[in-house]
N, C-alpha and C positions, 0 to 999 in steps of 0.2 A: 498581479501579473498573470496573463493567460497561460495555461499549461499547454505544452506541445508534446504530444505522444505519437510516436510512429509505431504502427502495429502491422506493417506490411511484411509478408513472409520473406520477400527478397531482401528486406533491410533488417529484419529481426524486430525485437521489441525494444524501443528506446524510451527510457524513463528520465524525466528531468531530475537533476541533482537537487537535493534540498527540498524535495516535495514528497508528500504522502499521497499515494494513488490507491484508491480502493477498487477492488474487483466487484462488479455487480453481476447478477444473473443467477441461474439455478445453482444451488450449493454443489451438486456433483460436478457441474461444468467448471465452477470456480476452482474446486479442488484439483480437477484434472489439469487446469492451466498451470497452477503452482507446481504440481508434480512433474509436468512436462518441461518446465524451464531447465535448460542445460546450464548449470552454474559454472561448469568448466570452460565454457566458451564465452563468458561475459567479457565484454570489451568496452572501453571508452571509445566514442566515435573516432575512428581513424587511429586508434592507439593500441597500447598493449592490454593484455588481460587485466581485469580488475577484481578486487575481492568481493565475494558474495557470501553473506551470512544468512542462514535460515533460522528463524526463531519460532518455535512451536511450544505447546504446553499440553498438559492434561487437566481435566476438570478438578483434580485433587489439589492442585497448586493454588496458593493464595495469590491475591492481587500483588502483594509486595514481592513475592517470588518471581512473578512474571515481569514486574517492573525491573527487578534486579537482572533478569535475563536480557532485557532490552538494553540496560546500561552496560552489561558485559559485552553485548554485541557492538555497541558504540565504541567501546574501548579498543576494539580491533580496527577502527576507522575504515570499515568497508565502504565501497562505492555503492553497493546495493544491499538492501536488507529485505528478505522475503519474510513476511509475517503471516503465519498460517494458523488460523482459528485460535488466537491467543486469549480471547475473552470467554471461551467456552466454559460454562459452569459458574461464572461469576455473577454476583448480584449487581444491580445497576450502579451502585457506588464504586465497586471494584472495577466494573467495565469502564466507567468514565476515567478512573485513575490510570488504568493501563492504556487506554486510547490517548489520553493526554500526553503520555510519555512518548508516543509516536511523533508528536510535534518536536519534542526535545531531540529525538533521534535524527529527524530530518534536518534540524538546525545544525547538525554536525557536518552537513553536506551530503549525506547519504540519500539515495533514491530509495524510498520505502514503498514496497508493493504489499498491500494488505488483502488477505482473504479472511474475513472475519465471520464468525457465526451470526453476527448481527450487522450486516454491511450498512444498513441505514444509520445505525448508531455511529459507525466508523466514519460516515460522511461528515460528522460534526468536526473532525480534525483534518479532513482531506483537502488537498489542493486541487484534486481532479479524480476522475473515475474512468474506468474502462468497463464496458459491458461485454461479458463473455457470452458468445453465442453458442448454441448447441453444436454447431459445426466446428467449434474451436476458434472461431474468429474473435478478434478484439476490436471494439469500436470505442473511441472516446465518447464519454457521456458528459453533457454540460451540467454544471452545478449552479443552480439558481437561474432565474430569468433575468434577461437584460431589461433594464428599466429606462424608459424614455424620460429624460428630465422634464420635458414639457408636460408630462402627465402628472407629475408631482407638484401640487400647489401648496403654497404656505399660507 
């Protein structure tokens, strides 16, 4: 299913429920985007305020501790989960373990927005991506190329 993201200032940032969206762009710009989001004004389209949970970590935490933090966030049944630099300091196996848990979190219906230390690795579990521009703009980024069936020959 194609992902629909609205990032126009007049409409705010709208993320699809049940999807993992990865922020791309320069690290400082991605961090600023996450930090600038106003979790107090998060709303469902045309509806009441909704729950927002932010999950972060530090490099001293194990992959299992980070997975436990994601599961704890899911237990609160938030509409939106902001995941900030959760794989920082992990080895490749730990990184894959934590990133795989993002799919489980999205399966609960949450919209998951990820700013990861390795955004390219995070794309492996993403439904979509937003490119953060130096001016603070957000633009949807396509994942993968469309393939013309006529080009594929058996």
